[in-house]
C-alpha positions in Angstrom: 148.8 149.7 100.0 149.8 147.5 103.0 149.3 143.8 103.3 146.1 143.1 105.4 147.6 139.9 106.8 151.2 140.7 107.8 153.3 137.7 108.7 154.1 137.9 112.4 157.3 136.8 113.9 158.9 136.5 110.5 162.4 135.7 111.8 164.7 133.1 110.2 165.8 130.2 112.3 169.2 130.3 113.8 171.8 128.1 112.1 171.3 124.5 113.2 167.9 125.2 114.7 164.9 123.1 113.6 161.7 124.7 112.5 159.9 121.7 114.0 161.7 120.8 117.2 159.3 118.0 118.2 159.6 116.3 114.8 156.9 115.0 112.5 153.9 113.8 114.4 153.1 110.1 114.1 150.8 109.3 111.2 147.3 108.2 112.0 147.5 105.1 109.9 150.7 104.1 111.5 149.3 104.6 115.0 146.2 102.5 114.1 148.4 99.7 112.7 150.6 99.8 115.8 147.6 99.7 118.2 146.0 96.8 116.3 149.2 94.9 116.3 149.5 95.4 120.1 146.0 93.9 120.5 147.1 90.9 118.5 145.1 91.8 115.3 147.1 91.2 112.2 146.4 91.8 108.5 144.8 89.1 106.4 146.2 87.8 103.1 144.4 88.1 99.8 143.9 84.3 99.9 142.2 84.6 103.3 139.8 87.3 102.0 139.1 85.1 98.9 138.4 82.2 101.3 135.9 84.3 103.2 134.1 85.3 100.0 133.9 81.8 98.7 132.7 80.4 102.1 130.0 83.0 102.5 128.7 82.3 99.1 128.0 78.8 100.2 126.2 79.7 103.5 122.5 79.5 104.0 120.4 82.7 104.7 120.0 81.6 108.3 123.8 81.3 108.7 124.4 84.7 107.0 121.8 86.3 109.3 123.5 84.8 112.3 126.9 86.0 111.3 125.6 89.5 110.5 124.2 89.8 114.0 127.3 88.3 115.8 129.3 91.2 117.2 132.3 88.8 117.6 132.6 88.4 113.8 135.1 90.5 111.9 133.9 93.7 110.4 134.4 92.3 106.9 132.2 89.3 107.5 129.5 91.3 109.1 129.5 94.0 106.3 129.3 91.3 103.6 126.5 89.4 105.4 124.5 92.6 105.9 124.9 93.5 102.2 123.7 90.1 101.1 120.7 90.4 103.3 119.9 94.0 102.1 117.8 92.8 99.2 120.6 93.3 96.7 121.9 89.8 97.2 122.6 89.0 93.6 124.6 92.2 93.1 126.6 91.5 96.2 127.3 87.9 95.2 128.4 89.0 91.8 130.9 91.4 93.4 132.0 88.7 95.8 132.7 86.3 92.9 134.5 89.0 90.9 136.6 89.8 94.0 137.4 86.2 94.7 138.1 85.0 91.1 138.4 88.2 89.0 136.2 89.5 86.3 135.9 87.3 83.1 138.3 88.3 80.4 136.7 90.0 77.5 138.6 90.0 74.2 138.2 92.7 71.7 139.6 92.6 68.1 139.8 95.7 66.0 140.1 95.1 62.2 140.5 97.6 59.4 138.2 96.7 56.5 137.7 99.2 53.6 139.2 102.0 55.6 136.6 101.3 58.4 137.3 99.9 61.8 135.4 96.8 62.7 135.2 95.9 66.4 134.7 92.2 67.3 133.9 91.4 70.9 134.4 87.7 72.0 
């Protein structure tokens, strides 16, 4: 029985010849980062992101509405403001606080008592 999909042009490369003469194409992420850097847009630090979260938590609804509509605001600020205004404000604020300060530490103790494990959550 013959192969229904025969490999065409199945010739080995000559010694010293590359199978990809143009090289690996530039990666999409690398190109995006390069283009943004050329436009003067640079990454923000985790402290700056934390500062944005903490500041937006302290804004009034009117200020958040204004920032959500302002097309000159960064995407992060607009997305957060729209999420707060979406009716799930408490959930969004909880996530903002967790992102800015980290989730509270929950301690768990496991004790063996009469061959039975006892879990104590603090």
